[in-house]
C-alpha positions in Angstrom: 99.1 106.0 96.7 101.5 105.3 99.6 100.9 107.1 102.9 104.0 108.3 104.9 104.6 108.1 108.6 107.6 108.6 110.9 107.1 105.3 112.7 105.1 102.2 111.9 104.3 99.8 114.8 103.1 96.3 113.8 101.0 94.9 116.5 99.0 96.7 119.3 100.0 94.5 122.2 101.7 95.9 125.4 105.1 96.4 123.6 103.5 98.4 120.7 101.2 100.3 123.1 104.0 101.5 125.4 106.2 102.3 122.3 103.5 104.5 120.9 102.8 106.0 124.4 106.5 107.0 124.8 106.9 108.3 121.3 104.0 110.7 121.7 105.1 111.7 125.2 108.6 112.7 124.0 107.8 113.7 120.4 104.2 114.6 120.0 105.0 116.0 116.5 105.7 112.5 115.2 103.3 110.7 112.8 102.9 107.2 114.3 100.9 104.4 112.8 99.9 101.1 114.5 98.6 98.2 112.5 96.7 95.5 114.3 95.0 92.5 112.8 92.4 92.3 115.6 89.7 94.7 116.8 89.7 97.8 118.9 89.4 96.9 122.6 85.8 97.9 123.0 84.9 95.6 120.1 86.7 92.6 121.6 83.9 90.3 122.8 84.2 86.6 123.2 80.8 84.8 122.8 82.1 81.8 124.7 82.0 83.9 128.0 78.2 83.7 127.7 77.5 80.6 125.7 80.4 78.5 127.0 80.9 77.3 123.4 83.6 78.7 121.1 82.0 80.5 118.0 85.3 80.3 116.0 85.6 84.1 115.6 88.2 85.2 113.1 90.4 86.7 114.3 90.0 85.4 117.9 89.1 88.2 120.2 90.9 86.6 123.1 94.3 86.5 121.5 94.1 89.4 119.0 93.1 93.1 119.1 94.3 96.1 121.1 96.4 95.0 124.1 96.8 91.5 122.5 96.4 88.4 124.7 97.1 90.7 127.7 93.6 92.3 127.6 92.0 89.1 128.8 94.9 87.6 130.6 95.1 87.4 134.4 97.1 90.6 134.2 100.0 89.9 136.4 102.9 92.4 136.3 106.2 90.8 137.3 108.2 93.6 138.9 111.6 91.9 138.8 114.0 91.8 135.7 114.7 88.2 136.6 111.3 87.2 135.3 109.6 87.6 131.9 112.3 87.9 129.3 115.8 88.8 128.2 115.9 92.6 128.7 118.7 92.3 131.3 120.9 90.4 128.8 120.3 93.0 126.1 120.2 96.3 128.1 121.9 95.3 131.4 120.3 94.5 134.7 120.1 98.1 136.1 118.6 99.6 132.9 116.0 96.7 132.7 115.1 97.4 136.3 114.6 101.1 135.7 112.4 100.4 132.6 110.3 97.9 134.5 109.8 100.5 137.3 108.9 103.2 134.7 106.4 101.0 132.9 104.9 100.0 136.2 104.3 103.7 137.0 102.4 104.1 133.8 100.2 101.1 134.7 99.5 102.8 138.0 98.7 106.1 136.3 96.0 104.4 134.2 94.4 102.7 137.2 96.4 99.6 138.3 95.9 98.3 141.8 98.6 99.7 144.2 98.9 96.4 146.1 102.0 94.4 145.5 102.3 90.7 146.5 105.6 89.2 147.6 106.9 92.0 149.8 106.9 92.5 153.6 106.4 88.8 154.2 109.9 87.8 155.2 108.9 85.1 157.7 106.5 83.5 155.3 109.0 83.7 152.4 111.6 82.0 154.6 109.2 79.1 155.2 108.4 78.8 151.5 112.1 79.0 150.6 113.0 76.3 153.2 110.4 73.9 151.7 111.5 74.7 148.2 115.2 74.0 149.0 114.1 70.7 150.7 112.4 69.7 147.4 115.3 70.8 145.2 113.1 73.6 143.8 114.4 77.2 143.2 112.1 79.9 144.4 112.4 83.0 142.2 111.4 85.9 144.4 109.5 88.4 142.3 107.0 91.0 143.5 103.7 90.8 141.6 101.1 93.5 140.8 97.8 91.9 139.9 95.7 93.8 137.5 92.9 91.2 137.2 91.3 90.1 134.0 88.4 92.6 134.1 90.5 95.5 135.5 93.3 94.9 133.0 90.7 95.3 130.2 89.7 98.7 131.7 93.4 99.9 132.0 94.1 99.0 128.4 90.9 100.8 127.3 92.2 104.0 128.9 95.5 103.5 127.2 93.8 103.1 123.9 91.8 106.3 124.4 95.0 108.1 125.5 97.2 107.3 122.5 94.4 107.9 120.1 93.9 111.3 121.7 97.6 112.0 121.3 97.3 111.5 117.5 98.4 107.9 116.9 96.7 106.4 113.9 95.5 102.8 114.4 94.5 100.6 111.6 92.4 97.7 113.1 91.3 94.5 111.4 94.4 94.9 109.2 97.2 92.4 108.5 100.7 93.3 107.4 101.1 91.2 104.3 104.7 92.3 103.3 107.5 94.3 104.8 109.1 96.4 102.0 112.9 96.1 101.9 115.0 98.1 99.5 118.8 97.6 99.4 118.8 96.0 102.8 116.7 98.7 104.4 113.1 98.4 105.6 111.1 101.3 104.1 107.4 100.4 104.6 104.7 97.8 104.7 101.9 96.5 102.5 98.6 95.4 104.1 96.1 92.7 103.2 93.9 95.6 102.0 96.4 96.6 99.4 97.5 99.7 101.2 101.1 100.8 101.3 102.5 102.7 104.3 106.1 104.1 104.3 108.3 105.0 107.3 111.9 105.4 108.2 111.4 103.4 111.4 109.4 100.1 111.6 108.8 98.2 114.8 107.6 94.6 114.8 105.8 94.4 118.2 103.7 91.3 117.6 103.0 89.0 120.5 102.7 85.2 120.8 99.8 85.1 118.3 102.1 86.8 115.7 105.2 84.8 116.4 104.6 82.4 113.5 103.9 85.3 111.1 107.1 87.1 112.1 109.1 83.9 111.7 107.9 83.7 108.1 108.8 87.3 107.5 112.2 86.8 108.9 112.8 84.0 106.4 111.3 86.0 103.5 113.5 89.1 104.0 116.6 87.6 105.6 116.4 88.7 109.2 118.9 86.8 111.4 117.3 84.5 114.0 118.3 81.5 116.1 116.2 78.6 117.4 114.5 79.5 120.7 113.2 77.6 123.6 110.1 75.4 123.3 107.8 75.7 126.3 105.1 73.1 126.5 103.2 71.5 129.3 99.9 71.5 131.2 97.6 73.7 133.3 97.1 72.3 136.8 93.9 72.9 138.7 93.5 72.3 142.5 91.2 73.5 145.3 92.2 76.9 146.7 92.9 75.3 150.1 95.8 73.4 148.6 97.6 76.6 147.4 96.3 78.9 150.2 99.7 79.6 151.9 101.5 80.3 148.6 98.6 82.4 147.2 98.2 84.6 150.3 101.9 85.3 150.6 103.2 85.4 147.0 100.1 85.3 144.8 102.2 83.7 142.2 104.9 81.4 143.4 107.6 81.1 140.7 109.4 77.8 141.2 111.9 76.2 138.9 112.9 72.5 139.0 115.6 70.5 137.1 114.2 67.0 136.9 116.3 64.1 138.3 115.8 61.8 135.3 116.5 64.1 132.4 117.8 67.3 134.1 115.1 69.2 132.1 113.9 72.6 133.3 110.3 72.8 134.5 108.7 75.9 135.9 105.5 77.1 137.3 103.9 80.0 135.4 100.8 82.2 135.6 99.1 81.2 138.8 95.4 82.2 139.2 94.0 82.0 142.7 90.2 81.5 142.8 90.4 81.6 139.0 89.2 79.6 136.0 90.8 77.6 133.3 90.2 79.0 129.8 90.8 78.1 126.1 92.7 80.3 123.7 92.4 79.9 120.0 95.2 80.7 117.6 95.5 81.0 113.9 93.8 78.0 112.2 91.6 77.3 115.2 94.3 75.8 117.3 93.1 75.4 120.9 95.5 75.8 123.8 94.8 76.1 127.5 95.3 79.2 129.6 94.0 80.6 132.9 92.4 83.7 134.3 91.6 85.3 137.7 89.3 88.2 138.3 89.5 90.9 140.9 85.7 91.1 141.6 84.4 88.7 144.3 81.4 87.8 142.1 83.8 86.1 139.6 85.8 84.1 142.1 85.8 80.3 142.0 87.0 77.7 144.6 90.0 76.6 142.5 93.5 77.7 141.8 95.1 77.0 138.4 98.7 77.4 137.2 100.9 76.2 134.3 103.7 73.7 134.4 106.0 74.3 131.4 108.8 72.1 130.3 111.6 74.1 128.6 113.4 72.4 125.7 116.3 73.7 123.7 117.3 72.0 120.5 120.4 72.0 118.4 121.0 71.9 114.7 119.5 71.0 112.3 116.3 71.8 114.3 115.0 75.3 113.6 111.2 75.2 114.0 110.4 75.4 117.7 107.0 77.1 117.1 105.9 74.2 114.8 107.0 71.7 117.3 104.8 73.2 120.0 101.9 73.4 117.5 102.2 69.8 116.5 101.8 68.7 120.2 98.8 71.0 120.5 97.3 69.7 117.3 97.5 66.1 118.6 95.5 67.1 121.7 93.0 69.0 119.5 92.7 65.9 117.2 91.8 63.7 120.2 89.3 66.1 121.7 87.5 67.5 118.6 89.2 70.9 118.8 88.7 71.2 122.6 91.0 71.0 125.6 91.9 67.6 127.1 91.6 67.1 130.9 93.0 64.2 133.0 93.2 63.6 136.7 96.7 63.2 138.2 95.6 59.8 139.5 94.9 58.6 136.0 98.0 60.4 134.7 100.4 58.5 137.0 98.5 55.1 136.4 98.7 55.6 132.6 95.0 55.4 131.9 92.4 57.6 130.3 90.2 59.7 132.5 86.5 59.0 132.0 83.4 61.1 132.6 82.4 58.7 135.4 85.8 59.0 137.3 85.8 62.8 136.7 82.4 63.1 138.4 83.7 61.4 141.5 86.1 64.2 142.2 85.7 66.8 145.0 87.4 69.1 142.5 85.0 70.5 139.9 86.6 71.6 136.6 86.2 75.3 135.8 86.7 74.6 132.1 83.2 73.1 131.4 83.8 71.8 127.9 87.1 70.1 128.6 87.2 66.5 127.3 88.4 63.7 129.6 91.3 61.9 128.0 94.9 60.6 128.2 97.9 63.0 128.0 100.2 60.1 127.3 98.7 60.0 123.8 99.8 63.6 123.3 103.1 64.2 125.0 106.5 62.5 124.4 107.5 60.2 127.2 110.2 62.6 128.3 107.8 65.4 128.9 105.4 63.1 130.8 108.2 62.1 133.2 109.3 65.8 133.6 105.7 66.8 134.6 105.3 63.9 137.0 108.6 64.6 138.8 107.7 68.3 139.0 104.3 67.6 140.5 105.9 65.3 143.2 108.4 68.0 144.0 105.7 70.7 144.3 103.8 68.4 146.7 106.6 68.8 149.2 106.1 72.6 149.2 102.3 72.7 149.1 100.9 69.2 150.0 97.9 68.1 148.0 99.3 69.0 144.6 100.0 65.3 144.0 96.4 64.3 145.0 94.7 61.8 142.6 91.9 64.4 142.0 94.3 67.2 140.8 93.3 68.1 137.2 95.8 68.4 134.3 94.6 70.3 131.2 96.6 69.9 128.0 98.2 71.4 126.3 99.7 74.8 127.2 102.2 76.1 124.7 103.9 79.5 124.7 104.6 80.7 121.1 107.5 83.0 121.7 110.2 80.7 120.4 111.3 82.7 117.3 114.4 84.4 118.8 115.4 87.3 116.6 119.0 88.6 116.9 118.9 92.3 117.9 121.3 94.8 119.3 120.8 97.1 122.3 118.5 99.3 120.3 116.5 96.3 119.1 117.6 96.7 115.5 117.5 93.6 113.4 119.9 92.7 110.6 117.6 94.7 108.3 118.3 98.4 108.8 115.1 100.4 109.7 113.4 97.4 111.3 113.3 96.8 115.0 111.8 93.8 116.8 110.5 93.7 120.3 108.1 91.7 122.6 107.1 88.1 122.9 106.8 87.5 119.1 110.5 88.3 118.7 111.6 86.0 121.6 112.8 89.1 123.5 110.1 89.0 126.3 107.8 86.5 127.9 105.1 88.6 129.6 103.3 91.9 130.1 105.8 93.8 132.2 109.0 93.2 130.2 107.1 93.7 126.9 105.8 97.1 128.2 109.3 98.0 129.3 110.6 96.9 125.9 108.2 99.3 124.2 109.6 102.3 126.3 113.2 101.3 125.5 112.7 101.0 121.7 110.8 104.3 121.6 113.7 106.1 123.2 116.2 104.5 120.8 114.1 105.7 117.9 113.9 109.2 119.2 117.6 109.2 119.9 118.3 108.1 116.3 116.2 111.0 115.0 118.4 113.7 116.6 
């Protein structure tokens, strides 16, 4: 027998969490259901953190479960609407700014660090900006609040306890198999456990892990989409000393470059001072690289890591950007037995495979211990190789040492948020009763805008109920 709710939220990542939070704050009488394919946050444990070997958990506790990939991410909140998604385009710049501020206040309420990087450092910023201009790089000035991997986990634990206490029902370890559509209107969902849940409002709030699933649902029920951007690249690892000035003054320097050879956009992303490189596993055991940084001194390393992502937009007839990114990742996995490939920049620019022997000569010790020495030219198209090389040379003018022979490049890093769903200002899709938010819909690209997106769609739902 079908169970009825007022609102069903698919996915318990930041977008879904903040949507549920706001619904219960403004309308505590509502019956709200969240459906999450992963585990509750207290049951999200990764054996690799102890054993250093992936146990192949299904679903992966790093990418799925309450708070999504954000629970074990570095936990950086970008406090500018210029970074992390398309909310300014959909809602307007001022409204996006207000929502980001409000979602930030909620993070603070649940224990986020009050420190913000990238403010009150005008002299230092001027120097960084000067060097960036000299290298033809654009510095995106964005204040950063750093939660930290272990502290972010605690904050999301408190949020889980809070919304459960407010009466939200959460079905963990449950996949949405079908979205029920009747006469062009979404009326409910069917789970992999054979249960049917009905509601007048359904919100797809899946993250990057769920992007492929949502793409398939869009095709099945006729949701209008358009091809999004493919972001693919490497995670760079250097000694902290190389990045010290940027780390101390910005924490995360957001730099954008348009390469001289192909005029492709390359950007820095997710910097982790004194952090470690990590592996994330997606559906089907696909291994991609990521990075973390902890707040506690006992977890600090001597290395800084950050991503370099090449953004590619395609035209018709291409319409499968997620699959394109996956194919590149699969090539790397094939060469490395399902692990992450690592190559020194010296070998990268000379076109030769890194060996264990040459890797051991480095002053720089890899933080991802099971990475496999290899050759990225066997994975990436030539164009992406050139883009990455030209970006590294440009960055070396801002922070000398990036282009050192011993710099480590881990591949591949892919961001699966390329399924761009067409939505209106209330995040309604072409199917009435179904709204789409967050990274999995191609609306946002990070924790802060996803959280702000959750607040916005909750208010739209409440407004529609009046």
